[in-house]
N, C-alpha and C positions, 0 to 999 in steps of 0.2 A: 585513457578514459576521458571522455568529454564531460564537462560539468553539466549535471542534470538541469533541465528546465523545470523549476519548481514554482507551483502556484499556491499561494496562501489561501486556505479555505476558512481558517479561524486563527486565533492567537496561537493555538497549539497543534493545528493539523494542517499539513500541506499535501498537495497532490503532485505527481510527476508521471511522465511517460515511462516506458520500459526502462528498468534499471538492470545493470549487470552486477556480477559479484564484486567487481572493483568499486562500484558506487557505495557499497556498504561502509568502507573505510571513510569515504567522503562524507556520508551521512553522519557517522559518529563524530568526525572532526568538525562538522557544522552544527553540532549540538542536539541532533535527533537522538531519542532514546529507544524508539521502536519503529519497525517497518511492517507495513501490511502489503502483501502481494495479492492483488485482485485479478491477476491474469492467469487463466488456465495454462498449464504446461502444454507446449506444442500447439498453441492456438493457431498460429500461422506458420507452422513448419518447424523443422529440427534446428534451425539456427538460433532460436530463442533460448536464453538461459533457463535452466530448470529451477523450480522452486528449491529443490535440494541443494543445488550449487549456491544459490543466493542465501539460503538459510545457513549454510556452513560459513559463508563469508560474514554474514550478520553476526553470528555467534562469535566468530574470531574478532570482530570489531567491538564486541561488548553490547550489541543491540538485542532487544527482544524482537522476535520475528513471528509473524502470523501469516498463514496461507489461507485465504478465503477466495477461491476462484469463482468468478461469476461471469456469465455471458455478457457480451457487450450490449445487446439489444434489450435484455430483460433481466431485472433483478427481482427475485421472489421476495415475498414478505419475510420468509425465514432468513434469507441472505441479508436483507436490510436489518433485521433484528440482531443477527450475529455481528454485523458491522458495528451497530450501535453498542453492542456489548464490548467489542474490542476497543472502541473509542473510550468506553467507561473504565476499562480495566488495564489497558496497556500503559506503561509509563509514557509521559508526554515530554517533549513534543513528538508527534507521530508523522512519519512520511509514508503515505500510501501511494501505490502505483498500479498502473495497468498499461495498455498499449500506448495510449495518448494522454491519459489523465482525465479524460471526459467521464469514464465509467466511475472513477473514484468520486468525481464531483457529484454525479447523480446519486451515488450511494450516500455520500455525506449529507446532501440535501434531504434525502428520504429518511435517513437516520435522525437528523435534526428535527424533522417534522414529527417523527414517531415519539421522540422525547418530549416534544411540546404538547402532546395530547394529554 
């Protein structure tokens, strides 16, 4: 497993590109308490790890895990609200991921704006 490229979005939320099941032990060892997967299963083919395989590894590593698959080009108001809810309820620090990390960044900005209203 290569070390994930993690981008800090806030004091307690980070974004990463695609993570695999082995990355869950790394996340736990690096202090994360929760993982959010924002990438739909099989978004770009069968080689992508499934949410189920990542969830199993997250549980084995002692992490909370949430699957909120969203499209890369558009996040609905409902998806943004659900992401905000996950940020409010999951144990922190949180590591969220998608294909590149950009989708997570957009969701985080939109969820932060929603909270500021």
